[in-house]
SERO-4910 file (N, C-alpha, C, O; in steps of 0.05 Angstrom, whole numbers):
BEGIN
 pado doro    nc1    nc2    nc3   cac1   cac2   cac3    cc1    cc2    cc3    oc1    oc2    oc3
  Unk    A   -846    510   -934   -838    485   -921   -859    464   -928   -883    468   -923
  Unk    A   -850    441   -938   -868    420   -947   -875    402   -923   -857    391   -910
  Unk    A   -901    398   -918   -910    381   -897   -926    358   -909   -946    363   -923
  Unk    A   -918    333   -904   -933    310   -915   -945    295   -892   -932    287   -873
  Unk    A   -971    290   -894   -985    273   -874   -989    246   -888  -1003    243   -908
  Unk    A   -977    225   -876   -977    199   -889  -1003    183   -886  -1012    170   -904
  Unk    A  -1016    186   -862  -1040    170   -857  -1060    187   -840  -1061    184   -816
  Unk    A  -1074    204   -854  -1091    224   -841  -1118    213   -832  -1130    225   -815
  Unk    A  -1126    191   -843  -1154    183   -840  -1163    177   -812  -1184    186   -803
  Unk    A  -1147    162   -796  -1157    154   -770  -1160    178   -751  -1179    179   -736
  Unk    A  -1141    197   -753  -1143    220   -736  -1164    240   -746  -1177    253   -730
  Unk    A  -1168    240   -772  -1187    259   -784  -1201    246   -808  -1192    250   -831
  Unk    A  -1222    231   -803  -1236    218   -825  -1254    237   -841  -1270    228   -858
  Unk    A  -1252    263   -836  -1268    282   -850  -1285    300   -833  -1298    318   -843
  Unk    A  -1284    295   -807  -1301    312   -789  -1285    334   -776  -1296    350   -761
  Unk    A  -1259    336   -782  -1243    357   -772  -1228    370   -795  -1232    364   -818
  Unk    A  -1210    389   -789  -1195    404   -810  -1166    403   -803  -1157    402   -780
  Unk    A  -1150    404   -825  -1121    407   -822  -1112    436   -826  -1088    441   -830
  Unk    A  -1131    455   -825  -1124    482   -832  -1104    495   -813  -1090    514   -820
  Unk    A  -1101    484   -788  -1082    495   -770  -1053    491   -780  -1035    504   -771
  Unk    A  -1050    472   -799  -1023    468   -810  -1018    485   -834   -995    489   -842
  Unk    A  -1039    496   -846  -1035    511   -872  -1017    535   -869  -1003    542   -888
  Unk    A  -1017    548   -845  -1000    571   -841   -971    564   -837   -954    581   -836
  Unk    A   -966    538   -834   -939    528   -827   -924    518   -851   -900    513   -849
  Unk    A   -938    514   -873   -924    503   -897   -944    493   -917   -969    495   -914
  Unk    A   -934    482   -939   -950    469   -959   -958    441   -949   -940    424   -945
  Unk    A   -983    436   -946   -993    411   -934  -1003    392   -955  -1021    399   -971
  Unk    A   -992    368   -955  -1001    347   -973  -1012    324   -956   -998    313   -939
  Unk    A  -1038    317   -960  -1051    298   -943  -1057    272   -958  -1068    272   -980
  Unk    A  -1048    250   -946  -1054    223   -956  -1070    209   -934  -1063    209   -911
  Unk    A  -1093    198   -942  -1109    184   -922  -1095    160   -911  -1097    155   -887
  Unk    A  -1082    145   -928  -1067    121   -919  -1042    118   -937  -1042    127   -960
  Unk    A  -1021    106   -926   -997    102   -942   -986     74   -937   -981     67   -914
  Unk    A   -983     59   -958   -971     32   -955   -941     35   -949   -929     54   -957
  Unk    A   -930     15   -936   -901     16   -929   -883     22   -952   -863     37   -950
  Unk    A   -889     10   -975   -872     14   -998   -874     42  -1011   -858     49  -1028
  Unk    A   -893     58  -1002   -897     85  -1013   -887    107   -995   -888    130  -1002
  Unk    A   -878    100   -971   -870    121   -952   -848    139   -962   -850    163   -960
  Unk    A   -828    127   -974   -805    143   -984   -814    161  -1007   -807    185  -1007
  Unk    A   -828    150  -1026   -836    166  -1049   -854    189  -1041   -851    212  -1051
  Unk    A   -873    184  -1023   -891    205  -1015   -878    226   -997   -887    249   -996
  Unk    A   -857    219   -984   -843    237   -965   -821    252   -979   -809    271   -967
  Unk    A   -814    246  -1003   -792    258  -1017   -795    288  -1019   -816    298  -1027
  Unk    A   -774    303  -1011   -774    332  -1013   -787    346   -989   -787    370   -987
  Unk    A   -799    330   -971   -812    342   -948   -793    347   -925   -777    330   -918
  Unk    A   -795    371   -913   -779    376   -889   -793    365   -864   -780    358   -844
  Unk    A   -820    363   -866   -836    353   -844   -854    330   -853   -868    332   -873
  Unk    A   -853    308   -839   -870    285   -845   -886    278   -819   -875    276   -798
  Unk    A   -912    275   -823   -930    269   -800   -940    241   -804   -948    233   -827
  Unk    A   -941    225   -783   -951    198   -784   -966    191   -759   -960    200   -738
  Unk    A   -986    174   -763  -1000    162   -741   -990    134   -737   -977    128   -717
  Unk    A   -996    116   -756   -986     88   -754   -969     80   -777   -959     58   -777
  Unk    A   -966     97   -797   -948     90   -820   -920     88   -810   -910    107   -797
  Unk    A   -906     67   -815   -879     62   -805   -859     80   -820   -860     83   -844
  Unk    A   -840     92   -804   -818    107   -816   -792     94   -805   -782    102   -785
  Unk    A   -783     73   -819   -759     59   -810   -733     73   -817   -734     94   -829
  Unk    A   -711     61   -809   -685     74   -814   -680     79   -843   -670    100   -851
  Unk    A   -687     59   -860   -681     62   -888   -697     85   -901   -687     98   -919
  Unk    A   -720     91   -891   -735    114   -901   -722    140   -892   -719    158   -908
  Unk    A   -714    141   -867   -701    166   -857   -675    171   -872   -670    194   -880
  Unk    A   -660    150   -878   -635    153   -892   -639    161   -921   -621    172   -934
  Unk    A   -662    154   -932   -668    160   -960   -681    187   -964   -688    195   -987
  Unk    A   -684    203   -943   -699    228   -944   -680    251   -934   -682    259   -911
  Unk    A   -662    261   -951   -643    281   -942   -655    307   -934   -643    323   -919
  Unk    A   -679    314   -944   -692    339   -937   -707    338   -910   -715    359   -899
  Unk    A   -710    314   -900   -727    310   -876   -713    322   -851   -690    317   -845
  Unk    A   -728    339   -837   -717    352   -813   -734    346   -788   -725    349   -765
  Unk    A   -759    338   -792   -778    336   -769   -799    314   -775   -811    314   -797
  Unk    A   -803    296   -756   -824    276   -757   -843    281   -734   -835    281   -711
  Unk    A   -868    287   -741   -888    290   -720   -906    266   -719   -918    258   -739
  Unk    A   -907    253   -696   -924    230   -692   -952    240   -683   -954    254   -662
  Unk    A   -972    233   -697  -1000    242   -691  -1011    222   -671  -1032    209   -676
  Unk    A   -998    219   -648  -1005    200   -628   -985    204   -605   -968    222   -605
  Unk    A   -988    188   -584   -969    188   -562   -946    168   -566   -923    175   -563
  Unk    A   -953    144   -574   -933    123   -578   -916    129   -603   -927    137   -624
  Unk    A   -890    125   -600   -872    132   -622   -857    108   -633   -837    110   -647
  Unk    A   -868     84   -628   -854     60   -637   -856     56   -668   -843     39   -679
  Unk    A   -871     73   -681   -873     72   -711   -849     85   -724   -845     82   -748
  Unk    A   -833     99   -709   -809    113   -720   -784    100   -708   -782     94   -684
  Unk    A   -764     97   -725   -737     88   -715   -724    112   -702   -711    129   -715
  Unk    A   -727    114   -676   -718    137   -661   -687    140   -663   -677    163   -666
  Unk    A   -673    118   -661   -644    120   -662   -634    130   -689   -616    147   -690
  Unk    A   -646    120   -710   -639    129   -737   -645    159   -741   -630    174   -753
  Unk    A   -668    168   -730   -675    196   -732   -655    213   -717   -647    234   -727
  Unk    A   -647    205   -694   -628    220   -678   -601    222   -692   -588    243   -693
  Unk    A   -593    200   -704   -567    199   -718   -568    218   -742   -548    231   -749
  Unk    A   -592    220   -755   -595    237   -778   -602    266   -771   -607    283   -788
  Unk    A   -603    271   -745   -610    298   -734   -638    306   -743   -643    330   -749
  Unk    A   -656    287   -743   -684    292   -749   -699    292   -722   -698    273   -707
  Unk    A   -713    314   -717   -729    316   -692   -753    299   -694   -767    298   -715
  Unk    A   -759    284   -673   -784    268   -671   -800    279   -647   -790    280   -625
  Unk    A   -825    286   -652   -842    296   -630   -868    281   -630   -878    273   -651
  Unk    A   -880    279   -607   -906    265   -604   -926    283   -590   -920    307   -585
  Unk    A   -949    272   -584   -970    288   -570   -980    272   -546   -997    255   -548
  Unk    A   -968    277   -523   -977    263   -498  -1002    276   -486  -1006    300   -490
  Unk    A  -1018    260   -473  -1039    271   -456  -1064    280   -469  -1082    289   -455
  Unk    A  -1066    278   -495  -1090    289   -509  -1115    273   -504  -1137    283   -506
  Unk    A  -1112    247   -497  -1135    229   -496  -1140    217   -468  -1154    197   -466
  Unk    A  -1128    229   -448  -1129    217   -421  -1158    212   -412  -1164    189   -405
  Unk    A  -1175    232   -413  -1203    228   -404  -1218    209   -422  -1235    194   -413
  Unk    A  -1213    210   -448  -1227    192   -467  -1220    163   -461  -1237    146   -463
  Unk    A  -1194    157   -456  -1186    130   -451  -1198    120   -424  -1207     97   -422
  Unk    A  -1197    137   -404  -1210    129   -378  -1239    123   -382  -1250    105   -370
  Unk    A  -1252    139   -399  -1281    135   -405  -1286    108   -418  -1304     94   -410
  Unk    A  -1270    101   -438  -1274     76   -452  -1267     53   -433  -1280     32   -434
  Unk    A  -1247     57   -416  -1241     36   -396  -1265     29   -380  -1272      6   -375
  Unk    A  -1280     50   -371  -1303     44   -355  -1328     37   -372  -1346     25   -362
  Unk    A  -1328     44   -397  -1349     34   -415  -1347      3   -416  -1368    -10   -415
  Unk    A  -1323     -7   -418  -1319    -36   -419  -1327    -49   -392  -1341    -69   -391
  Unk    A  -1318    -37   -370  -1324    -47   -344  -1354    -47   -339  -1365    -66   -329
  Unk    A  -1367    -25   -345  -1396    -22   -340  -1412    -42   -358  -1432    -52   -349
  Unk    A  -1402    -46   -382  -1416    -66   -399  -1414    -94   -388  -1433   -109   -388
  Unk    A  -1390   -101   -377  -1387   -127   -364  -1405   -129   -339  -1415   -150   -333
  Unk    A  -1408   -107   -326  -1422   -107   -300  -1453   -107   -305  -1467   -122   -291
  Unk    A  -1463    -91   -323  -1492    -87   -326  -1503    -99   -352  -1528   -101   -354
  Unk    A  -1487   -106   -371  -1496   -118   -396  -1518   -102   -410  -1538   -112   -418
  Unk    A  -1513    -76   -412  -1532    -58   -424  -1538    -66   -453  -1561    -67   -461
  Unk    A  -1517    -72   -468  -1520    -80   -496  -1537   -105   -499  -1555   -106   -516
  Unk    A  -1531   -125   -483  -1546   -150   -484  -1576   -146   -477  -1593   -157   -491
  Unk    A  -1581   -131   -456  -1608   -127   -448  -1624   -110   -468  -1647   -115   -473
  Unk    A  -1611    -90   -480  -1624    -74   -500  -1630    -91   -524  -1652    -89   -536
  Unk    A  -1612   -108   -532  -1617   -126   -555  -1640   -145   -550  -1656   -151   -568
  Unk    A  -1642   -155   -525  -1663   -173   -518  -1690   -159   -519  -1710   -170   -528
  Unk    A  -1691   -134   -510  -1716   -119   -512  -1724   -114   -541  -1747   -117   -548
  Unk    A  -1704   -106   -557  -1710   -102   -585  -1720   -127   -599  -1736   -126   -617
  Unk    A  -1710   -150   -590  -1718   -175   -602  -1746   -184   -592  -1756   -204   -602
  Unk    A  -1758   -169   -574  -1784   -176   -565  -1786   -192   -539  -1808   -200   -531
  Unk    A  -1763   -197   -526  -1763   -214   -503  -1779   -202   -480  -1792   -216   -464
  Unk    A  -1779   -175   -477  -1794   -163   -455  -1824   -164   -460  -1840   -168   -442
  Unk    A  -1832   -161   -485  -1860   -163   -492  -1871   -190   -485  -1895   -193   -478
  Unk    A  -1855   -211   -487  -1863   -238   -483  -1856   -249   -455  -1858   -272   -450
  Unk    A  -1848   -230   -437  -1839   -238   -411  -1863   -240   -392  -1881   -223   -392
  Unk    A  -1863   -261   -375  -1884   -264   -355  -1882   -246   -331  -1901   -243   -316
  Unk    A  -1858   -234   -328  -1853   -216   -305  -1846   -188   -314  -1841   -183   -338
  Unk    A  -1847   -170   -295  -1842   -142   -303  -1813   -137   -309  -1806   -116   -321
  Unk    A  -1795   -155   -301  -1766   -151   -304  -1753   -178   -310  -1763   -199   -301
  Unk    A  -1732   -177   -325  -1716   -202   -330  -1687   -194   -335  -1681   -171   -342
  Unk    A  -1669   -213   -332  -1641   -209   -339  -1632   -230   -358  -1641   -253   -356
  Unk    A  -1614   -223   -375  -1603   -242   -394  -1579   -257   -382  -1572   -279   -392
  Unk    A  -1567   -245   -362  -1544   -257   -349  -1540   -243   -322  -1552   -222   -318
  Unk    A  -1524   -254   -304  -1520   -240   -278  -1508   -213   -283  -1491   -209   -300
  Unk    A  -1517   -193   -267  -1506   -167   -267  -1494   -160   -240  -1502   -172   -220
  Unk    A  -1475   -142   -239  -1459   -138   -215  -1457   -109   -207  -1455    -91   -224
  Unk    A  -1457   -104   -182  -1452    -77   -171  -1422    -73   -167  -1409    -90   -155
  Unk    A  -1412    -51   -177  -1383    -46   -175  -1374    -35   -148  -1352    -40   -139
  Unk    A  -1392    -21   -134  -1385     -9   -108  -1375    -31    -89  -1388    -52    -86
  Unk    A  -1353    -26    -77  -1341    -45    -58  -1322    -65    -70  -1308    -79    -56
  Unk    A  -1322    -67    -97  -1303    -85   -110  -1276    -72   -112  -1273    -48   -112
  Unk    A  -1255    -89   -113  -1228    -78   -115  -1219    -77   -144  -1221    -97   -159
  Unk    A  -1209    -54   -153  -1197    -52   -179  -1167    -47   -176  -1159    -29   -160
  Unk    A  -1151    -62   -190  -1122    -59   -189  -1113    -44   -214  -1118    -53   -236
  Unk    A  -1101    -21   -210  -1091     -5   -232  -1061    -11   -236  -1045     -5   -218
  Unk    A  -1054    -21   -259  -1026    -27   -265  -1016     -5   -283  -1022     -4   -307
  Unk    A  -1000     13   -271   -990     37   -285  -1006     61   -277  -1030     63   -282
  Unk    A   -992     79   -263  -1006    102   -251   -997    129   -264   -991    148   -250
  Unk    A   -996    128   -290   -992    153   -305  -1018    169   -306  -1036    164   -290
  Unk    A  -1020    187   -325  -1043    205   -326  -1069    189   -330  -1089    194   -318
  Unk    A  -1068    168   -348  -1092    153   -353  -1099    135   -329  -1122    132   -322
  Unk    A  -1079    123   -317  -1084    107   -294  -1096    123   -271  -1114    114   -257
  Unk    A  -1086    148   -268  -1097    165   -247  -1126    173   -253  -1143    173   -235
  Unk    A  -1132    179   -279  -1159    186   -286  -1178    162   -282  -1201    166   -273
  Unk    A  -1169    138   -289  -1185    114   -285  -1190    109   -255  -1213    102   -248
  Unk    A  -1170    113   -239  -1173    109   -210  -1193    128   -198  -1209    121   -181
  Unk    A  -1193    153   -208  -1212    173   -199  -1241    165   -204  -1259    168   -188
  Unk    A  -1246    155   -229  -1273    145   -236  -1281    122   -218  -1303    120   -208
  Unk    A  -1262    103   -214  -1268     80   -198  -1275     88   -169  -1294     77   -158
  Unk    A  -1260    106   -158  -1266    115   -131  -1293    129   -129  -1307    125   -110
  Unk    A  -1300    144   -150  -1327    157   -151  -1349    137   -151  -1371    143   -142
  Unk    A  -1344    113   -161  -1364     92   -162  -1363     74   -136  -1378     54   -134
  Unk    A  -1347     82   -117  -1346     68    -92  -1328     43    -93  -1329     26    -75
  Unk    A  -1310     41   -112  -1292     18   -114  -1268     23    -96  -1260     45    -91
  Unk    A  -1256      1    -88  -1231      2    -73  -1208      1    -93  -1205    -18   -108
  Unk    A  -1192     22    -94  -1171     25   -114  -1144     17   -101  -1137     27    -80
  Unk    A  -1130     -1   -115  -1102     -8   -107  -1085     -4   -132  -1093    -11   -154
  Unk    A  -1061      6   -128  -1044     14   -150  -1017      0   -150  -1005     -3   -129
  Unk    A  -1008     -7   -174   -979    -14   -177   -968      5   -198   -980     10   -219
  Unk    A   -945     17   -192   -931     34   -211   -901     27   -209   -891     21   -188
  Unk    A   -888     29   -232   -859     22   -232   -843     38   -212   -825     28   -199
  Unk    A   -850     64   -210   -837     81   -189   -857     87   -167   -876    101   -172
  Unk    A   -852     77   -144   -871     79   -122   -875    108   -113   -897    115   -104
  Unk    A   -855    124   -116   -856    152   -106   -880    167   -119   -890    186   -107
  Unk    A   -888    158   -142   -909    172   -157   -937    167   -145   -956    183   -149
  Unk    A   -940    146   -130   -966    138   -120   -972    151    -93   -958    146    -73
  Unk    A   -991    169    -93   -997    183    -68  -1027    182    -61  -1034    186    -37
  Unk    A  -1045    177    -80  -1073    179    -75  -1086    154    -65  -1107    155    -51
  Unk    A  -1075    131    -72  -1087    105    -65  -1066     86    -55  -1042     90    -60
  Unk    A  -1074     64    -42  -1055     45    -32  -1038     33    -54  -1048     27    -76
  Unk    A  -1013     30    -49   -994     17    -68   -988    -11    -58   -987    -17    -34
  Unk    A   -986    -30    -78   -978    -57    -71   -961    -68    -94   -963    -58   -116
  Unk    A   -945    -89    -89   -930   -102   -110   -949   -112   -132   -972   -119   -127
  Unk    A   -939   -112   -157   -956   -119   -179   -969   -146   -176   -993   -148   -181
  Unk    A   -954   -167   -168   -966   -193   -166   -988   -194   -145  -1008   -209   -147
  Unk    A   -985   -178   -124  -1006   -176   -104  -1031   -162   -115  -1054   -171   -110
  Unk    A  -1027   -141   -129  -1049   -126   -142  -1065   -145   -160  -1089   -146   -160
  Unk    A  -1050   -160   -177  -1062   -178   -196  -1078   -200   -182  -1100   -206   -190
  Unk    A  -1066   -211   -161  -1078   -234   -148  -1103   -228   -131  -1120   -245   -127
  Unk    A  -1104   -203   -121  -1125   -196   -102  -1147   -179   -112  -1166   -173    -98
  Unk    A  -1145   -170   -137  -1165   -151   -148  -1188   -166   -162  -1184   -186   -175
  Unk    A  -1212   -154   -161  -1234   -165   -176  -1232   -157   -205  -1241   -171   -223
  Unk    A  -1220   -133   -210  -1216   -123   -237  -1187   -113   -238  -1178    -98   -221
  Unk    A  -1172   -122   -259  -1145   -112   -264  -1146    -95   -289  -1154   -105   -310
  Unk    A  -1137    -70   -288  -1138    -52   -311  -1110    -43   -318  -1095    -33   -300
  Unk    A  -1101    -48   -342  -1074    -42   -351  -1072    -14   -363  -1087     -6   -380
  Unk    A  -1052      1   -353  -1048     28   -362  -1018     35   -364  -1009     56   -356
  Unk    A  -1002     16   -374   -973     20   -376   -964     19   -405   -978      7   -422
  Unk    A   -941     31   -411   -931     31   -438   -920      3   -446   -915    -13   -429
  Unk    A   -917     -1   -472   -905    -26   -481   -875    -22   -482   -864     -5   -497
  Unk    A   -861    -38   -467   -832    -38   -466   -823    -67   -466   -840    -85   -463
  Unk    A   -797    -73   -469   -788   -101   -467   -796   -113   -440   -800   -138   -438
  Unk    A   -797    -97   -419   -804   -107   -393   -834   -113   -390   -841   -131   -374
  Unk    A   -851    -99   -405   -880   -103   -402   -892   -121   -423   -915   -128   -422
  Unk    A   -876   -129   -443   -886   -148   -463   -895   -173   -449   -880   -185   -433
  Unk    A   -919   -183   -456   -931   -206   -443   -931   -204   -412   -928   -223   -398
  Unk    A   -936   -180   -403   -939   -175   -374   -960   -194   -362   -955   -206   -341
  Unk    A   -983   -196   -376  -1003   -215   -367  -1001   -241   -382  -1015   -246   -402
  Unk    A   -981   -257   -373   -976   -283   -386   -993   -304   -373  -1009   -298   -355
  Unk    A   -990   -329   -381  -1007   -350   -370  -1005   -353   -340  -1025   -356   -326
  Unk    A   -981   -350   -330   -976   -353   -301   -990   -331   -286  -1003   -336   -265
  Unk    A   -988   -306   -295  -1000   -284   -281  -1031   -285   -284  -1045   -278   -265
  Unk    A  -1040   -292   -307  -1069   -295   -310  -1080   -316   -291  -1102   -313   -280
  Unk    A  -1066   -338   -288  -1074   -359   -270  -1075   -351   -241  -1090   -362   -225
  Unk    A  -1059   -330   -235  -1057   -321   -207  -1081   -302   -200  -1085   -296   -177
  Unk    A  -1096   -293   -220  -1119   -276   -215  -1141   -291   -201  -1143   -315   -204
  Unk    A  -1157   -276   -186  -1180   -288   -173  -1199   -302   -192  -1203   -293   -215
  Unk    A  -1211   -324   -184  -1230   -337   -201  -1253   -318   -206  -1265   -306   -187
  Unk    A  -1261   -315   -231  -1282   -297   -238  -1274   -268   -242  -1291   -251   -249
  Unk    A  -1249   -261   -238  -1239   -234   -241  -1240   -225   -271  -1242   -242   -289
  Unk    A  -1238   -199   -275  -1239   -188   -302  -1212   -174   -308  -1199   -163   -291
  Unk    A  -1204   -176   -333  -1180   -162   -343  -1188   -141   -363  -1203   -147   -382
  Unk    A  -1179   -116   -359  -1185    -94   -377  -1158    -84   -389  -1139    -80   -374
  Unk    A  -1157    -81   -415  -1133    -70   -428  -1141    -49   -449  -1151    -56   -470
  Unk    A  -1136    -24   -442  -1139     -2   -461  -1112     11   -466  -1110     34   -474
  Unk    A  -1090     -4   -461  -1063      7   -463  -1050     -2   -489  -1051     12   -510
  Unk    A  -1037    -25   -489  -1024    -36   -512  -1029    -66   -513  -1027    -80   -493
  Unk    A  -1036    -76   -537  -1043   -104   -540  -1022   -124   -530  -1029   -143   -516
  Unk    A   -996   -120   -537   -976   -140   -530   -970   -142   -500   -953   -158   -492
  Unk    A   -984   -126   -484   -981   -130   -455   -993   -157   -446   -987   -167   -425
  Unk    A  -1010   -168   -463  -1026   -192   -456  -1019   -215   -475  -1018   -211   -499
  Unk    A  -1016   -239   -464  -1013   -263   -479  -1042   -271   -488  -1057   -281   -471
  Unk    A  -1048   -267   -513  -1076   -271   -522  -1085   -300   -521  -1108   -305   -514
  Unk    A  -1067   -318   -528  -1074   -346   -527  -1081   -354   -498  -1100   -368   -493
  Unk    A  -1064   -345   -479  -1069   -352   -451  -1094   -339   -440  -1109   -351   -425
  Unk    A  -1100   -314   -449  -1124   -301   -440  -1149   -316   -450  -1168   -320   -436
  Unk    A  -1149   -323   -476  -1171   -337   -487  -1176   -364   -473  -1199   -371   -467
  Unk    A  -1155   -378   -467  -1157   -403   -452  -1169   -399   -424  -1186   -414   -415
  Unk    A  -1160   -378   -411  -1170   -372   -384  -1199   -364   -384  -1214   -372   -365
  Unk    A  -1208   -350   -404  -1236   -343   -407  -1253   -368   -414  -1275   -372   -402
  Unk    A  -1243   -384   -432  -1259   -407   -441  -1261   -429   -420  -1280   -444   -420
  Unk    A  -1240   -431   -403  -1242   -452   -382  -1255   -442   -357  -1258   -458   -338
  Unk    A  -1264   -417   -357  -1280   -407   -335  -1264   -395   -312  -1276   -387   -292
  Unk    A  -1238   -395   -314  -1222   -383   -292  -1228   -353   -289  -1235   -343   -268
  Unk    A  -1224   -339   -311  -1231   -310   -312  -1260   -307   -320  -1270   -321   -336
  Unk    A  -1273   -287   -307  -1301   -282   -313  -1306   -264   -336  -1329   -264   -347
  Unk    A  -1286   -249   -345  -1291   -231   -368  -1266   -216   -374  -1247   -214   -359
  Unk    A  -1266   -204   -398  -1244   -186   -407  -1256   -164   -424  -1275   -168   -439
  Unk    A  -1245   -141   -422  -1252   -118   -439  -1227   -107   -452  -1209    -98   -437
  Unk    A  -1225   -108   -478  -1201   -101   -492  -1206    -80   -514  -1226    -82   -529
  Unk    A  -1190    -59   -515  -1191    -40   -537  -1167    -43   -555  -1165    -29   -575
  Unk    A  -1148    -60   -548  -1123    -63   -563  -1117    -93   -565  -1124   -109   -548
  Unk    A  -1103   -100   -587  -1094   -127   -592  -1065   -127   -601  -1054   -106   -607
  Unk    A  -1053   -151   -601  -1025   -152   -608  -1020   -144   -637  -1000   -131   -643
  Unk    A  -1039   -151   -655  -1037   -143   -683  -1063   -129   -690  -1085   -139   -685
  Unk    A  -1060   -105   -701  -1084    -89   -709  -1081    -80   -738  -1060    -71   -746
  Unk    A  -1103    -83   -754  -1129    -94   -746  -1127   -123   -737  -1108   -137   -743
  Unk    A  -1148   -132   -724  -1149   -160   -714  -1145   -179   -738  -1155   -176   -759
  Unk    A  -1128   -200   -733  -1123   -220   -753  -1144   -242   -752  -1155   -248   -731
  Unk    A  -1149   -254   -774  -1168   -277   -775  -1156   -299   -757  -1132   -305   -757
  Unk    A  -1174   -311   -742  -1165   -333   -725  -1156   -324   -697  -1147   -341   -681
  Unk    A  -1157   -298   -691  -1150   -289   -664  -1168   -304   -645  -1192   -302   -647
  Unk    A  -1156   -318   -625  -1173   -334   -607  -1191   -317   -589  -1210   -328   -578
  Unk    A  -1186   -292   -586  -1203   -275   -569  -1229   -268   -582  -1248   -260   -568
  Unk    A  -1231   -269   -608  -1255   -261   -622  -1279   -279   -613  -1302   -269   -612
  Unk    A  -1274   -304   -608  -1295   -323   -600  -1293   -331   -571  -1307   -350   -562
  Unk    A  -1275   -319   -555  -1272   -326   -527  -1296   -319   -511  -1310   -299   -518
  Unk    A  -1302   -333   -490  -1325   -328   -474  -1323   -301   -459  -1301   -295   -449
  Unk    A  -1344   -287   -459  -1347   -262   -443  -1323   -243   -448  -1313   -231   -429
  Unk    A  -1317   -240   -473  -1295   -222   -481  -1305   -199   -498  -1315   -204   -520
  Unk    A  -1304   -175   -488  -1312   -151   -503  -1287   -140   -517  -1267   -136   -504
  Unk    A  -1290   -134   -543  -1267   -122   -558  -1278    -99   -574  -1297   -101   -589
  Unk    A  -1265    -76   -570  -1270    -52   -587  -1245    -47   -604  -1223    -53   -596
  Unk    A  -1249    -35   -628  -1227    -32   -647  -1209     -8   -643  -1207     10   -660
  Unk    A  -1195     -8   -620  -1175     13   -613  -1188     41   -616  -1177     58   -632
  Unk    A  -1209     46   -602  -1224     71   -605  -1223     89   -581  -1234    111   -581
  Unk    A  -1209     81   -559  -1209     96   -535  -1199    125   -539  -1209    144   -527
  Unk    A  -1180    128   -557  -1167    154   -562  -1183    172   -581  -1177    195   -584
  Unk    A  -1204    160   -594  -1215    172   -618  -1240    189   -615  -1254    194   -635
  Unk    A  -1246    199   -591  -1268    217   -589  -1262    243   -605  -1239    249   -610
  Unk    A  -1284    256   -613  -1280    281   -628  -1264    301   -613  -1247    315   -624
  Unk    A  -1269    303   -587  -1255    322   -570  -1225    316   -568  -1208    333   -571
  Unk    A  -1218    290   -565  -1190    282   -563  -1176    287   -589  -1153    296   -590
  Unk    A  -1189    280   -612  -1176    284   -638  -1173    313   -644  -1154    321   -658
  Unk    A  -1191    330   -635  -1188    359   -639  -1163    369   -624  -1148    384   -635
  Unk    A  -1160    360   -599  -1136    367   -584  -1111    357   -598  -1090    370   -598
  Unk    A  -1112    332   -608  -1089    320   -620  -1079    336   -644  -1056    342   -646
  Unk    A  -1097    343   -662  -1089    358   -686  -1079    386   -678  -1059    395   -690
  Unk    A  -1092    398   -659  -1083    425   -650  -1054    423   -639  -1038    441   -644
  Unk    A  -1049    402   -624  -1022    400   -612  -1001    392   -632   -978    401   -630
  Unk    A  -1008    377   -652   -990    371   -674   -981    397   -687   -957    401   -692
  Unk    A  -1000    414   -693   -993    440   -705   -976    457   -686   -957    470   -695
  Unk    A   -983    457   -661   -968    473   -642   -940    463   -639   -921    479   -636
  Unk    A   -936    437   -639   -909    425   -638   -892    435   -661   -869    442   -658
  Unk    A   -904    435   -685   -889    444   -709   -883    474   -707   -860    482   -712
  Unk    A   -902    489   -698   -898    518   -695   -875    524   -676   -857    540   -681
  Unk    A   -875    510   -653   -854    514   -633   -827    506   -644   -807    520   -639
  Unk    A   -826    484   -659   -800    476   -671   -791    496   -692   -767    503   -693
  Unk    A   -809    506   -708   -801    527   -728   -790    552   -715   -773    565   -726
  Unk    A   -800    558   -691   -791    582   -677   -767    576   -659   -758    594   -644
  Unk    A   -756    552   -660   -732    545   -646   -736    537   -617   -717    538   -601
  Unk    A   -760    530   -610   -766    522   -582   -783    497   -583   -805    496   -572
  Unk    A   -771    476   -594   -786    451   -599   -797    439   -573   -784    440   -552
  Unk    A   -821    429   -575   -834    416   -552   -841    387   -557   -844    380   -581
  Unk    A   -844    372   -536   -852    343   -538   -833    327   -556   -842    308   -569
  Unk    A   -808    334   -555   -787    320   -570   -780    294   -556   -775    295   -532
  Unk    A   -780    272   -570   -774    246   -556   -746    236   -562   -738    215   -551
  Unk    A   -731    249   -579   -704    240   -586   -684    262   -582   -664    263   -597
  Unk    A   -688    279   -562   -669    301   -558   -642    290   -549   -623    306   -544
***
């Protein structure tokens, strides 16, 4: 059975192995694949694996041998799910592999906004402490998180993990989730109330037509003066122009983002130069431990499908 990996590099830039797939078929690995090469590279393969390489309807229709698409991620928007279902091609993903890693990066952003470790370390390296008249100095105001309110928008596995960390730091956790029945550990409030009353708003919801531009200009304006917005979920949840404006005019005190509307970042993105805006290049999922689990589950998904008991199928 021929297995083609279209874009192996981000999940495994060379520090891991694909050997778990070797027992499942003939494995052909491409580090990256341009859109125009997807069909040619997938030709003759029963199984195609992708992280971010797009597999549109025309590709699925042009690949008569294709039986299974494995997404090396949780989000499956890179595959035309309807076309795959019509062609009786199974599509499977890997949920839950990076929950703790994403919660960790969420708080790395929050803690950097709060304590400015990077700025202070850079100042020391630059010699500012050696030339300081006092035993201590700060480059900017720093803040204690205990007692502050964090609003969690989306209470899935990552939202729950983030809430647990926040509570451990003494923060007051308030939650909005689309289905209220799921919220049991912390107070629930309507989304607009959570947004308006929280010192920090952290987004942990999927990208859907309903959540596109969830944090638009109006909702950003409703946030407390000086509040922070954190997004480690999906870039298009946020109106980037409106967020940049809110940061630059001083209404919002800061933002921490691991995702953008277009990735990699495009030249001229207004957030790159916005005031007090931390941006990391979509790395929350990418710890060694999370990627190890990811690859192992990709292989297990294929094994289960080959044995007639497919798991994590998104187009059943």
